[in-house]
Residue frames as qw, qx, qy, qz and C-alpha x, y, z in Angstrom:
[[0.560, -0.039, -0.681, 0.470, -5.94, 18.88, 10.81],
 [0.050, -0.069, 0.410, -0.908, -7.24, 21.90, 12.70],
 [0.676, -0.172, -0.177, -0.695, -10.83, 20.88, 11.95],
 [0.731, -0.096, -0.676, 0.015, -9.98, 17.48, 13.30],
 [0.308, -0.047, -0.641, 0.702, -8.90, 18.98, 16.58],
 [0.329, -0.102, 0.059, -0.937, -11.93, 21.30, 16.59],
 [0.755, -0.112, -0.324, -0.558, -14.23, 18.41, 16.14],
 [0.513, -0.473, 0.659, -0.282, -12.32, 16.24, 18.52],
 [0.939, 0.290, 0.001, -0.185, -11.90, 13.64, 15.82],
 [0.401, 0.646, -0.628, 0.166, -8.16, 13.32, 16.13],
 [0.880, -0.200, -0.413, 0.122, -6.64, 10.28, 17.96],
 [0.027, 0.698, -0.383, 0.605, -5.39, 12.31, 20.95],
 [0.425, -0.065, -0.826, 0.364, -4.47, 10.61, 24.26],
 [0.409, -0.770, -0.460, -0.165, -6.98, 11.08, 27.03],
 [0.114, -0.842, 0.217, -0.480, -6.32, 13.90, 29.54],
 [0.800, -0.208, -0.427, 0.366, -3.85, 13.12, 32.35],
 [0.384, -0.909, -0.031, 0.162, -2.54, 15.14, 35.35],
 [0.411, 0.755, -0.419, 0.294, 0.74, 16.90, 35.00],
 [0.664, 0.016, -0.626, 0.409, 3.48, 15.35, 37.15],
 [0.236, -0.146, -0.583, 0.764, 2.66, 15.99, 40.85],
 [0.341, -0.034, 0.015, -0.939, -0.72, 17.23, 40.11],
 [0.350, 0.178, 0.870, -0.299, -4.14, 15.71, 40.71],
 [0.530, 0.631, 0.311, -0.474, -6.43, 17.28, 38.16],
 [0.704, 0.296, 0.526, 0.374, -6.31, 16.23, 34.50],
 [0.101, 0.719, -0.235, -0.646, -4.78, 18.51, 31.88],
 [0.830, 0.499, 0.232, -0.086, -5.34, 17.77, 28.26],
 [0.659, -0.046, 0.417, 0.625, -2.53, 17.16, 25.72],
 [0.277, 0.887, 0.156, -0.335, -1.91, 20.20, 23.60],
 [0.705, 0.488, 0.123, 0.500, -0.09, 21.42, 20.49],
 [0.406, -0.588, -0.024, 0.699, 2.56, 23.94, 20.82],
 [0.418, 0.753, 0.349, 0.369, 2.08, 27.05, 18.57],
 [0.351, 0.005, -0.054, 0.935, 3.67, 30.49, 18.09],
 [0.097, 0.373, 0.263, -0.884, 2.07, 33.93, 18.15],
 [0.261, 0.093, -0.537, -0.797, 0.51, 33.44, 14.76],
 [0.374, -0.300, -0.856, -0.194, -2.08, 30.98, 16.17],
 [0.492, -0.519, -0.004, -0.699, -5.15, 31.66, 18.23],
 [0.108, -0.278, 0.857, -0.420, -5.23, 30.16, 21.69],
 [0.740, -0.113, -0.398, -0.531, -7.46, 27.07, 21.81],
 [0.823, -0.414, 0.318, -0.225, -8.04, 24.23, 24.41],
 [0.962, 0.051, 0.181, 0.198, -5.85, 22.03, 22.23],
 [0.612, 0.528, 0.009, 0.588, -3.25, 24.74, 21.12],
 [0.480, -0.744, -0.128, 0.447, -1.02, 26.64, 23.50],
 [0.469, 0.681, 0.056, 0.559, 0.49, 29.89, 22.28],
 [0.454, -0.105, -0.375, 0.801, 2.73, 32.41, 24.05],
 [0.084, -0.828, -0.374, 0.409, 1.40, 35.60, 25.77],
 [0.420, 0.844, 0.080, 0.324, 1.84, 38.76, 23.76],
 [0.582, 0.251, -0.286, 0.719, 5.22, 40.35, 24.29],
 [0.126, -0.551, 0.141, -0.813, 3.83, 43.39, 26.20],
 [0.771, -0.500, -0.058, -0.390, 1.87, 41.31, 28.67],
 [0.930, -0.122, -0.240, 0.250, 4.66, 38.87, 29.37],
 [0.440, 0.422, -0.286, 0.739, 7.26, 41.61, 29.94],
 [0.322, -0.550, 0.170, -0.752, 5.07, 42.95, 32.78],
 [0.842, -0.352, 0.186, -0.364, 4.42, 39.62, 34.55],
 [0.068, -0.551, 0.831, 0.030, 7.30, 37.17, 35.46],
 [0.627, 0.087, 0.745, -0.209, 4.88, 34.24, 35.48],
 [0.686, 0.673, 0.162, -0.223, 3.80, 34.98, 31.90],
 [0.238, 0.796, -0.548, -0.095, 7.41, 35.43, 30.90],
 [0.372, -0.320, 0.870, -0.042, 8.33, 32.04, 32.44],
 [0.729, 0.321, 0.570, -0.201, 5.49, 30.34, 30.57],
 [0.573, 0.788, -0.105, -0.201, 6.59, 31.93, 27.25],
 [0.042, -0.701, 0.710, 0.045, 10.09, 30.83, 27.91],
 [0.530, -0.097, 0.832, -0.137, 9.06, 27.20, 28.68],
 [0.708, 0.559, 0.344, -0.260, 6.76, 27.14, 25.72],
 [0.361, 0.821, -0.418, -0.148, 9.53, 28.50, 23.41],
 [0.217, -0.521, 0.826, -0.023, 11.90, 25.87, 24.85],
 [0.643, 0.119, 0.742, -0.150, 9.59, 22.95, 24.22],
 [0.654, 0.718, 0.124, -0.203, 8.80, 24.16, 20.64],
 [0.139, 0.799, -0.571, -0.125, 12.60, 24.25, 19.99],
 [0.470, -0.262, 0.843, -0.003, 12.96, 20.62, 20.83],
 [0.697, 0.434, 0.562, -0.100, 10.40, 19.70, 18.32],
 [0.430, 0.869, -0.158, -0.186, 11.88, 22.08, 15.69],
 [0.155, -0.643, 0.738, 0.132, 15.35, 20.67, 16.30],
 [0.600, 0.014, 0.800, -0.022, 14.10, 17.16, 15.80],
 [0.635, 0.668, 0.371, -0.111, 12.31, 18.04, 12.68],
 [0.176, 0.905, -0.333, -0.199, 15.31, 19.94, 11.42],
 [0.338, -0.442, 0.824, 0.108, 17.50, 17.01, 11.91],
 [0.610, 0.258, 0.749, -0.034, 15.14, 14.67, 10.14],
 [0.518, 0.823, 0.143, -0.184, 14.54, 17.08, 7.20],
 [0.066, 0.814, -0.529, -0.229, 18.20, 17.49, 6.67],
 [0.343, -0.274, 0.891, 0.119, 18.89, 13.75, 6.53],
 [0.349, 0.379, 0.845, 0.143, 15.70, 12.66, 4.70],
 [0.017, 0.027, -0.339, -0.940, 14.63, 14.87, 1.79],
 [0.189, -0.475, -0.816, -0.270, 11.11, 13.52, 2.00],
 [0.281, -0.699, -0.503, 0.425, 10.42, 15.99, 4.91],
 [0.228, -0.246, 0.149, 0.930, 11.53, 19.03, 2.70],
 [0.309, -0.095, -0.420, -0.848, 8.18, 19.17, 0.95],
 [0.691, -0.101, 0.260, -0.667, 4.58, 18.32, 1.75],
 [0.256, -0.114, 0.959, 0.041, 4.10, 14.53, 2.19],
 [0.631, 0.229, -0.246, -0.699, 1.98, 13.48, -0.73],
 [0.150, 0.148, -0.974, 0.081, 1.48, 10.01, 0.61],
 [0.583, -0.410, -0.587, -0.384, -1.59, 7.93, 1.34],
 [0.415, -0.657, 0.289, -0.559, -2.58, 8.65, 5.00],
 [0.961, -0.253, 0.016, -0.109, -2.37, 5.04, 5.90],
 [0.841, 0.277, -0.163, 0.434, 1.34, 5.03, 4.83],
 [0.041, 0.851, -0.205, 0.481, 2.48, 8.18, 6.67],
 [0.717, -0.614, 0.290, -0.162, 2.87, 6.44, 10.08],
 [0.944, 0.036, 0.154, 0.290, 5.10, 3.73, 8.38],
 [0.552, 0.648, -0.075, 0.519, 7.25, 6.38, 6.63],
 [0.157, -0.838, 0.269, -0.448, 7.82, 8.41, 9.78],
 [0.822, -0.475, 0.312, -0.037, 8.57, 5.46, 11.98],
 [0.905, 0.241, 0.078, 0.342, 10.96, 4.03, 9.31],
 [0.387, 0.732, -0.154, 0.539, 12.88, 7.31, 9.00],
 [0.476, -0.766, 0.271, -0.336, 13.09, 7.54, 12.81],
 [0.920, -0.269, 0.273, 0.080, 14.45, 4.05, 13.14],
 [0.776, 0.440, 0.011, 0.451, 16.83, 4.53, 10.23],
 [0.055, 0.871, -0.202, 0.443, 17.98, 7.77, 11.66],
 [0.680, -0.630, 0.336, -0.167, 18.71, 6.07, 15.04],
 [0.948, 0.063, 0.194, 0.244, 20.53, 3.27, 13.27],
 [0.570, 0.682, -0.015, 0.458, 22.66, 5.66, 11.33],
 [0.205, -0.880, 0.221, -0.367, 23.47, 7.74, 14.36],
 [0.839, -0.448, 0.308, 0.030, 24.96, 4.70, 16.15],
 [0.870, 0.224, 0.229, 0.375, 27.18, 4.05, 13.00],
 [0.434, 0.744, 0.025, 0.507, 28.46, 7.55, 12.33],
 [0.537, -0.372, -0.218, 0.725, 31.21, 9.53, 14.08],
 [0.161, 0.083, 0.139, 0.974, 31.19, 13.35, 14.19],
 [0.214, -0.651, -0.644, -0.340, 27.46, 13.68, 15.08],
 [0.435, -0.623, -0.398, 0.514, 28.27, 15.48, 18.16],
 [0.223, -0.258, 0.146, 0.929, 29.72, 18.35, 16.26],
 [0.119, -0.377, -0.622, -0.676, 26.69, 18.45, 13.91],
 [0.374, -0.702, -0.605, -0.046, 24.21, 18.44, 16.86],
 [0.394, -0.535, -0.222, 0.714, 26.26, 21.17, 18.74],
 [0.117, -0.062, 0.323, 0.937, 26.20, 23.36, 15.74],
 [0.225, -0.471, -0.693, -0.497, 22.54, 22.77, 15.17],
 [0.390, -0.686, -0.565, 0.242, 21.74, 23.53, 18.78],
 [0.307, -0.359, -0.009, 0.881, 23.72, 26.78, 18.54],
 [0.033, -0.195, -0.518, -0.832, 21.78, 27.77, 15.45],
 [0.374, -0.604, -0.650, -0.269, 18.45, 27.10, 17.18],
 [0.411, -0.552, -0.423, 0.589, 19.50, 29.02, 20.30],
 [0.141, -0.153, 0.157, 0.965, 19.94, 31.96, 18.13],
 [0.282, -0.375, -0.635, -0.614, 16.48, 31.48, 16.62],
 [0.406, -0.557, -0.679, 0.251, 15.21, 31.10, 20.22],
 [0.222, -0.410, -0.179, 0.867, 16.51, 34.60, 21.04],
 [0.080, -0.066, -0.453, -0.885, 14.77, 35.93, 17.85],
 [0.341, -0.512, -0.734, -0.286, 11.47, 34.52, 19.03],
 [0.365, -0.535, -0.525, 0.552, 11.66, 36.72, 22.10],
 [0.072, 0.044, 0.192, 0.978, 11.36, 39.82, 19.96],
 [0.401, 0.170, 0.346, -0.831, 8.08, 41.64, 20.34],
 [0.229, 0.283, 0.922, 0.134, 5.15, 39.38, 19.46],
 [0.174, -0.396, -0.514, -0.741, 2.09, 40.41, 17.42],
 [0.330, -0.089, 0.427, -0.837, -0.53, 42.10, 19.69],
 [0.050, -0.224, -0.972, -0.054, -3.17, 39.40, 20.48],
 [0.409, -0.039, -0.028, -0.911, -6.60, 40.81, 19.59],
 [0.700, -0.133, -0.611, -0.344, -8.06, 37.27, 19.26],
 [0.450, -0.393, 0.588, -0.545, -9.41, 35.75, 22.39],
 [0.301, 0.086, -0.948, -0.060, -9.45, 32.05, 23.09],
 [0.658, -0.481, -0.448, -0.368, -12.41, 30.29, 24.77],
 [0.475, -0.719, 0.345, -0.372, -12.30, 30.25, 28.60],
 [0.983, -0.133, 0.101, 0.077, -11.37, 26.56, 28.66],
 [0.719, 0.467, -0.148, 0.492, -8.09, 27.45, 26.76],
 [0.027, -0.765, 0.310, -0.564, -7.36, 30.23, 29.32],
 [0.792, -0.498, 0.244, -0.256, -7.91, 27.75, 32.15],
 [0.961, 0.108, 0.013, 0.256, -5.58, 25.14, 30.58],
 [0.460, 0.627, -0.251, 0.577, -2.91, 27.82, 30.06],
 [0.337, -0.740, 0.286, -0.507, -3.30, 28.88, 33.63],
 [0.946, -0.296, 0.126, -0.024, -2.78, 25.31, 34.83],
 [0.827, 0.332, -0.086, 0.445, 0.40, 25.16, 32.80],
 [0.102, 0.772, -0.228, 0.585, 1.63, 28.50, 34.21],
 [0.661, -0.628, 0.241, -0.333, 1.01, 27.35, 37.75],
 [0.987, -0.060, 0.057, 0.138, 2.77, 24.03, 37.08],
 [0.657, 0.534, -0.157, 0.508, 5.74, 25.73, 35.56],
 [0.140, -0.754, 0.301, -0.567, 6.07, 28.09, 38.51],
 [0.819, -0.469, 0.238, -0.230, 5.68, 25.21, 41.15],
 [0.934, -0.021, 0.266, 0.238, 8.03, 23.00, 39.32],
 [0.131, 0.914, -0.312, -0.224, 10.92, 25.39, 38.39],
 [0.929, 0.115, 0.175, 0.305, 13.21, 23.65, 36.07],
 [0.422, -0.467, 0.241, 0.739, 16.70, 24.94, 35.14],
 [0.443, 0.830, 0.011, -0.338, 16.63, 27.60, 32.53]]
């Protein structure tokens, strides 16, 4: 998958401006500190850098918050459908069908079950605790991304600051 993004052979939507902006910004994957910064992959600033700059700290917080949404969704799906608890050994052509089917089935079950609110509240509390753990000191970033990746991250930082959302 990484090679597909590197070679630009993945089916990624075309660049679009962020809300309220004029210049296009590419779609990106959200990563943690273990990944190198790439034009297609945003990662947080190292802990020491972010603690010295409120803009970088805001970026890290928003990135972490967005990643948590994805992790929550995946956690819910993996808990309900065991197929997601191991690598998917399925024909590539079938993967989209399996994912869409489980999402539709999940939504159908959710409208039929009671008590989901308590489950989701407990799950959110669990992930909030994990969110706090993510803010512990990050690995020092000795790897440097290409200039394009830094420019994309800078666009995101500026957008986050201009469009302060509730924490």
